[in-house]
C-alpha positions in Angstrom: -3.3 -15.2 -20.5 -2.2 -15.5 -16.9 -3.8 -17.5 -14.2 -5.0 -15.6 -11.2 -6.5 -16.4 -7.8 -9.2 -14.3 -6.2 -9.8 -14.6 -2.5 -13.1 -13.8 -0.8 -15.0 -14.3 2.4 -17.0 -17.6 2.6 -20.6 -16.7 1.9 -22.6 -19.9 1.3 -25.7 -18.0 0.5 -23.9 -16.4 -2.4 -21.7 -19.3 -3.6 -20.4 -19.8 -6.0 -19.7 -16.3 -7.3 -20.3 -15.7 -11.0 -17.7 -12.9 -11.1 -15.0 -11.6 -8.9 -15.9 -8.9 -6.4 -14.6 -5.5 -7.3 -12.4 -3.8 -4.7 -13.7 -0.3 -4.1 -11.6 0.6 -1.1 -10.0 4.0 -1.0 -6.7 2.5 0.2 -6.4 -0.2 -2.5 -2.8 0.2 -3.5 -3.4 -0.1 -7.2 -6.8 1.5 -7.3 -10.3 0.3 -7.8 -10.5 -3.0 -9.6 -10.6 -6.8 -9.5 -7.6 -8.2 -7.6 -5.9 -11.5 -8.2 -2.8 -13.3 -6.9 -0.5 -15.1 -9.3 0.5 -17.7 -6.7 -2.1 -19.8 -4.8 0.0 -19.6 -1.6 -0.5 -15.9 -1.4 -4.2 -16.3 -2.1 -4.4 -18.5 1.0 -2.4 -16.0 3.1 -4.8 -13.3 2.0 -7.7 -15.4 3.0 -6.2 -16.3 6.4 -5.1 -12.8 7.2 -8.0 -10.7 5.8 -11.0 -12.7 4.6 -11.7 -15.1 7.5 -13.5 -12.5 9.7 -16.7 -12.2 7.7 -19.3 -11.6 10.4 -21.8 -14.1 9.2 -19.3 -17.1 8.7 -16.1 -16.3 10.6 -13.1 -18.5 10.1 -13.6 -19.4 6.5 -12.7 -18.1 3.0 -12.9 -19.2 -0.6 -10.6 -18.9 -3.5 -11.6 -18.5 -7.2 -9.4 -19.1 -10.2 -9.5 -17.2 -13.5 -7.6 -16.6 -16.7 -6.6 -13.0 -17.2 -5.9 -11.4 -20.5 -2.9 -9.2 -19.7 -2.2 -7.9 -23.2 -2.9 -4.3 -22.2 -1.4 -4.4 -18.7 1.5 -2.4 -17.2 3.9 -5.1 -16.0 5.9 -3.5 -13.2 7.5 -6.8 -12.2 9.2 -8.3 -15.3 9.2 -5.4 -17.8 11.7 -2.6 -17.1 9.8 -0.3 -19.4 6.5 -1.0 -17.6 8.1 -0.3 -14.3 9.6 2.9 -15.5 6.3 4.0 -17.0 4.4 3.2 -13.8 7.0 5.0 -11.6 7.2 8.1 -13.8 3.4 8.5 -13.9 3.1 8.2 -10.1 5.7 11.0 -9.8 3.8 13.0 -12.4 0.7 12.6 -10.3 2.5 13.9 -7.3 3.6 17.0 -9.2 0.1 17.7 -10.7 -1.7 17.2 -7.4 0.8 19.4 -5.6 0.4 22.1 -8.2 -3.4 21.9 -7.9 -3.0 22.0 -4.0 -4.8 18.7 -3.7 -3.8 16.2 -1.0 -1.4 13.5 -2.2 -2.9 10.3 -1.0 -3.2 6.8 -2.3 -6.8 7.5 -3.4 -6.0 10.8 -5.2 -2.9 9.4 -7.0 -4.9 6.3 -8.1 -7.8 8.5 -9.3 -5.4 10.7 -11.2 -3.7 7.6 -12.8 -7.1 6.1 -13.7 -8.5 9.3 -15.2 -5.4 10.8 -16.8 -3.3 7.8 -17.8 -5.0 4.4 -17.8 -8.3 5.3 -19.4 -6.6 7.4 -22.1 -4.2 4.6 -23.0 -6.7 1.7 -22.7 -4.7 0.1 -19.9 -6.7 -2.8 -18.5 -4.6 -3.6 -15.4 -1.3 -3.8 -13.6 1.0 -6.6 -12.6 2.7 -5.6 -9.4 5.2 -7.1 -6.9 3.5 -6.5 -3.6 5.3 -5.9 -0.3 7.0 -9.1 1.0 5.0 -9.4 4.2 1.6 -10.4 5.6 0.0 -9.8 8.9 1.4 -13.1 10.1 5.1 -13.9 9.8 5.6 -15.6 6.4 9.3 -15.1 5.9 10.0 -18.8 5.2 7.9 -18.6 2.0 10.3 -16.1 0.6 13.6 -17.6 1.8 15.3 -19.7 4.4 17.7 -16.9 4.6 16.3 -13.8 6.3 16.1 -10.7 4.1 16.7 -12.7 0.9 13.2 -12.4 -0.6 13.5 -14.3 -3.8 9.9 -15.3 -4.2 7.8 -12.4 -5.6 4.4 -11.8 -4.1 2.7 -10.8 -7.3 -0.7 -9.3 -7.6 -2.7 -8.3 -10.6 -5.5 -5.7 -10.7 -7.9 -5.8 -13.6 -9.8 -2.6 -14.4 -12.2 -4.3 -16.8 -14.3 -7.4 -16.0 -14.3 -8.3 -19.8 -10.7 -9.4 -19.6 -11.4 -12.1 -16.9 -12.2 -15.5 -18.4 -13.2 -18.9 -16.9 -13.8 -17.5 -13.4 -14.7 -20.5 -11.2 -14.5 -21.7 -7.7 -11.1 -23.2 -6.9 -11.3 -23.9 -3.2 -14.4 -23.7 -1.1 -14.7 -23.1 2.6 -11.1 -23.0 3.7 -10.5 -22.6 7.4 
């Protein structure tokens, strides 16, 4: 079990959420699923940069905490085999999509992986080291030395709500 932090817009009429909100965006880098940060700092940054502009209550966001069963995850961060598996299957997706004359986009690659790899192998999620940047300059969180990014910005995506336990409000109404 890993602890994860789920950041959402502040919506007092819907608070507290009973479950995380599923990301359905076509440009979600790991595909459709429930996204969590492993570090509370990055959950805050995500709230500040992307969740504070909810039209009804601008300027606020909330963070939820949960325990994630990562037994059937691809760990691209700490497991070399998991990283190699992930990379090889993305490259396989490129080849198949190219052969089928389909566009190679984030959405088509993620759909291929979901349909042809993850579901067939009962993979429930991915642990991924995200890009070391945010909208706002956050370089000091990674290092006092520019370009030495030693703090990983790790995200988890869960494909199945059943592996998320003890989902509860962690911080309410952050501005």
